[in-house]
C-alpha positions in Angstrom: 0.0 0.0 0.0 1.4 3.5 -1.0 1.9 5.8 1.9 -0.2 9.0 1.6 0.6 12.0 3.6 -2.5 13.7 5.0 -2.0 17.5 4.4 -5.4 18.8 5.8 -4.9 17.6 9.2 -5.7 19.2 12.6 -2.7 21.5 12.4 -3.7 22.7 8.9 -7.2 23.7 10.1 -5.8 25.4 13.2 -3.6 27.6 11.0 -6.2 28.1 8.2 -7.3 31.7 7.7 -10.4 32.6 5.7 -9.7 34.9 2.8 -11.2 38.4 2.8 -14.7 38.7 1.6 -13.9 40.7 -1.6 -11.3 38.0 -2.4 -13.9 35.3 -1.9 -16.3 37.2 -4.2 -13.6 37.6 -6.8 -13.7 41.4 -6.7 -10.4 42.5 -5.4 -6.8 41.3 -6.1 -5.3 42.3 -2.7 -1.8 41.5 -3.8 -1.9 44.1 -6.6 -3.8 46.5 -4.3 -1.2 46.3 -1.6 1.5 47.2 -4.1 -0.4 50.2 -5.4 -1.3 51.5 -2.0 2.0 51.0 -0.3 3.5 54.2 0.8 6.8 54.9 2.5 6.6 56.0 6.2 8.9 58.9 5.5 6.2 60.5 3.2 4.3 61.5 6.3 0.8 60.4 5.3 1.0 62.0 1.8 -1.7 60.7 -0.5 -1.0 58.1 -3.2 -3.6 58.6 -5.9 -5.0 55.8 -8.2 -6.8 56.2 -11.5 -9.5 53.5 -11.0 -11.0 52.3 -14.4 -13.9 49.8 -14.4 -15.8 48.4 -17.4 -19.4 47.2 -17.2 -22.0 46.1 -19.8 -23.6 49.5 -19.7 -20.9 52.1 -19.2 -17.2 52.9 -18.3 -16.4 54.6 -15.0 -13.2 56.3 -13.9 -12.3 57.5 -10.4 -9.4 59.3 -8.7 -9.0 57.5 -5.4 -6.5 57.4 -2.5 -6.4 54.9 0.4 -6.7 55.6 4.1 -7.0 53.4 7.1 -10.8 53.9 7.3 -11.2 53.1 3.5 -10.7 54.6 0.1 -11.6 58.2 -0.5 -12.9 59.2 -3.9 -11.5 62.6 -5.0 -13.6 62.9 -8.2 -15.3 60.5 -10.7 -16.5 60.4 -14.3 -18.8 58.1 -16.2 -19.3 57.5 -19.9 -23.0 58.2 -19.4 -22.1 61.9 -18.9 -20.9 62.1 -22.5 -24.5 62.7 -23.5 -24.1 66.2 -22.1 -21.0 66.7 -24.3 -22.7 65.6 -27.6 -22.2 61.8 -27.5 -25.6 60.3 -26.8 -24.7 56.8 -27.9 -21.6 54.5 -27.9 -20.8 54.7 -24.2 -18.9 51.4 -24.1 -16.4 51.5 -27.0 -12.7 52.5 -27.1 -13.6 56.2 -28.0 -15.9 56.4 -25.0 -13.2 55.1 -22.8 -10.8 57.8 -24.1 -13.4 60.5 -23.6 -14.1 59.3 -20.0 -10.4 59.3 -19.2 -10.1 62.8 -20.7 -13.1 64.1 -18.7 -11.8 62.9 -15.4 -8.3 64.4 -16.1 -9.8 67.8 -16.8 -12.2 67.6 -13.9 -9.5 66.6 -11.4 -7.1 69.3 -12.5 -9.9 71.9 -12.4 -10.7 70.8 -8.9 -7.1 71.3 -7.8 -6.7 74.7 -9.7 -4.2 73.2 -12.1 -6.2 73.2 -15.3 -4.6 76.4 -16.5 -1.1 75.1 -16.0 -1.5 71.7 -17.5 -3.7 71.9 -20.6 -2.8 68.5 -22.1 -3.1 67.7 -25.8 -4.9 70.1 -28.1 -6.1 67.2 -30.4 -5.8 63.5 -30.1 -3.0 62.3 -32.4 -2.1 59.0 -30.7 1.5 60.0 -30.2 3.3 59.0 -27.0 2.8 61.8 -24.5 3.9 62.4 -21.0 2.9 65.5 -19.1 6.0 65.4 -16.8 8.2 66.1 -19.8 6.8 69.6 -20.1 9.0 72.4 -18.9 7.7 73.9 -15.6 9.0 77.0 -13.8 9.8 77.3 -10.1 6.4 78.6 -9.1 4.5 75.9 -11.1 3.3 72.9 -9.1 4.3 69.4 -10.2 1.9 67.4 -12.4 -0.9 65.5 -10.7 0.3 61.9 -10.5 -2.0 58.8 -10.4 -1.3 55.1 -10.7 -3.5 53.1 -13.1 -5.8 50.6 -11.3 -7.4 48.1 -13.6 -8.8 45.7 -11.0 -9.4 42.2 -12.3 -9.7 43.4 -16.0 -7.3 41.5 -18.3 -4.6 43.8 -19.6 -4.5 42.5 -23.1 -3.3 44.6 -26.0 -5.8 47.0 -27.4 -8.2 46.8 -24.4 -10.5 49.7 -23.6 -8.7 50.4 -20.3 -5.8 51.7 -22.3 -8.2 54.1 -24.0 -9.1 55.5 -20.6 -5.4 55.7 -19.7 -4.6 57.5 -22.9 -7.4 60.0 -22.4 -6.3 60.7 -18.8 -2.7 61.3 -20.0 -3.8 63.5 -22.9 -6.0 65.4 -20.5 -3.0 66.5 -18.4 -2.6 63.8 -15.7 0.8 62.1 -15.0 0.1 58.4 -15.2 3.3 56.3 -15.6 2.9 54.0 -18.7 4.4 52.9 -22.0 3.0 52.1 -25.4 3.5 48.3 -25.3 -0.3 47.6 -24.9 -1.7 50.4 -27.0 -3.5 49.7 -30.3 -0.9 50.1 -33.1 2.1 48.6 -31.2 3.9 45.8 -32.9 6.1 43.5 -30.8 9.7 42.9 -32.0 10.4 39.6 -33.9 13.6 39.1 -32.0 14.0 39.1 -28.2 15.5 42.2 -26.8 14.8 44.3 -29.9 12.7 47.4 -29.8 9.1 47.3 -31.0 7.3 49.7 -33.3 4.4 51.9 -32.4 2.0 53.2 -35.0 0.4 56.4 -33.6 -1.9 56.7 -36.6 -3.5 53.3 -35.8 -4.1 54.4 -32.2 -5.5 57.7 -33.4 -7.9 55.8 -35.7 -9.2 53.8 -32.7 -9.6 56.9 -30.5 -11.7 58.6 -33.2 -13.9 55.5 -33.6 -12.5 54.4 -37.0 -13.2 50.7 -36.1 -16.9 51.5 -35.4 -17.1 53.5 -38.6 -15.7 50.6 -40.7 -18.1 48.2 -39.1 -21.1 50.5 -39.7 -20.2 50.9 -43.4 -19.7 47.2 -43.8 -23.2 46.4 -42.3 -24.8 49.1 -44.4 -23.6 47.4 -47.6 -23.9 43.7 -46.7 -26.7 43.5 -44.2 -28.9 46.6 -43.8 -31.4 44.8 -41.6 -28.7 44.0 -39.0 -27.3 47.5 -39.3 -30.7 48.9 -38.4 -30.9 46.6 -35.4 -27.3 47.0 -34.1 -27.2 50.8 -34.6 -30.8 51.7 -33.8 -29.7 54.3 -31.3 -27.3 55.9 -33.7 -30.0 56.1 -36.4 -32.4 57.6 -33.8 -29.9 60.3 -33.0 -29.1 60.9 -36.8 -25.5 59.8 -36.3 -23.9 58.0 -39.4 -20.4 56.6 -40.1 -19.1 59.9 -41.3 -20.3 61.8 -38.2 -18.3 59.9 -35.5 -15.0 61.7 -35.8 -16.7 65.1 -35.7 -18.8 64.1 -32.7 -15.7 62.9 -30.7 -13.6 66.0 -31.5 -16.6 68.2 -30.6 -16.9 66.3 -27.3 -13.3 66.9 -26.5 -13.7 70.7 -27.1 -16.8 70.8 -24.8 -15.0 68.9 -22.1 -12.1 71.4 -22.2 -14.6 74.2 -22.0 -16.5 73.0 -18.9 -15.6 69.6 -17.4 -17.5 70.3 -14.0 -20.0 67.7 -12.8 -23.6 68.8 -12.8 -25.9 67.1 -10.3 -29.5 66.3 -11.4 -32.1 68.6 -10.0 -34.2 67.2 -7.2 -37.7 66.3 -8.6 -39.3 66.4 -5.2 -40.8 62.9 -5.4 -42.1 61.5 -2.2 -42.9 57.8 -1.3 -45.7 56.5 0.8 -45.4 53.0 2.3 -48.3 50.7 3.2 -47.0 47.3 4.2 -44.9 46.0 1.3 -46.5 48.4 -1.3 -44.9 51.7 -2.0 -46.7 54.5 -3.8 -44.5 57.4 -5.2 -46.0 60.8 -5.8 -44.9 60.5 -9.5 -44.9 57.1 -11.1 -46.4 53.6 -10.7 -46.8 51.6 -7.5 -44.2 49.0 -6.7 -43.4 46.4 -3.9 -40.5 46.2 -1.5 -40.5 43.8 1.4 -40.3 45.2 4.9 -37.1 44.4 6.6 -37.8 42.0 9.5 -36.1 42.1 13.0 -34.1 39.2 14.3 -36.9 38.1 16.6 -39.4 38.2 13.7 -37.0 36.1 11.5 -36.6 33.5 14.2 -40.3 33.3 14.8 -40.8 32.9 11.1 -38.4 29.9 11.1 -40.0 28.4 14.2 -43.4 28.7 12.5 -42.1 26.9 9.4 -40.7 24.1 11.5 -44.0 23.7 13.4 -45.9 23.6 10.2 -43.6 20.9 8.7 -43.9 18.9 11.9 -47.7 19.1 11.9 -47.8 18.0 8.2 -45.5 15.0 9.0 -47.8 14.0 11.9 -50.9 14.3 9.6 -49.2 12.1 7.0 -48.3 9.6 9.6 -51.8 9.5 10.9 -53.2 8.9 7.4 -50.9 5.9 7.0 
């Protein structure tokens, strides 16, 4: 008989530590987070900012965040849904939307700190490699606002939309350490140790929605029915393939003019609850269960047990 060593013995379970909740849920990579949030003690509690980019099925969100003992503090945020205000009512999930969202949060953050006049970023998106810290600054000019890119659990594959948000934030005037190896248009070298090639025009085409334009034109020619289904919102807003580049450049100009966040006005809607039914002053009635206390929940469980026992006794009596 082969000897098998028992690894999960009593000593193993005594030393076992349950992972953190967000690790169990698959939401946070704590090893990466520890590296990004680590700060030297000699920095005397100086903030270490992160540019947090998250992609969903509906939108792209960006935040400027710094960590404290009590939790993360959000300095400012931007969402691709806000692009409607800047002339982009559709296409809030593609690469161009990611670029515009990154550009928006950069201008918003700099304006919040009074640095938007000093660091104006790129005039027009050209795809060229750009680092704001390379600009000449005088003695009285503050250093660029630095942030570290935080992509969470998103895969950092070449050409991903997170790089569009990074490029937008950099072109907007933030100092985010990066290189061009994962940008669209970068070609890896054939030989190990050689230097790769970066095609800025290919990246510019992606920023200005060239890939979306090509797909729209292809569907218009080959499958008009599919085009009408896939781009129904574009058609509804009278946006064709040739309008995309103009809309994106126009959005950049509007963001530069006024990047401030405008909160929605309070509509003054009141809600009246009667049991589980809620009736708003404006809209249709809906249901929300009343939260039960601990005693009520325990009584509910005991009632279910008693009902089950009663049913078992009744079944036994019938037999």
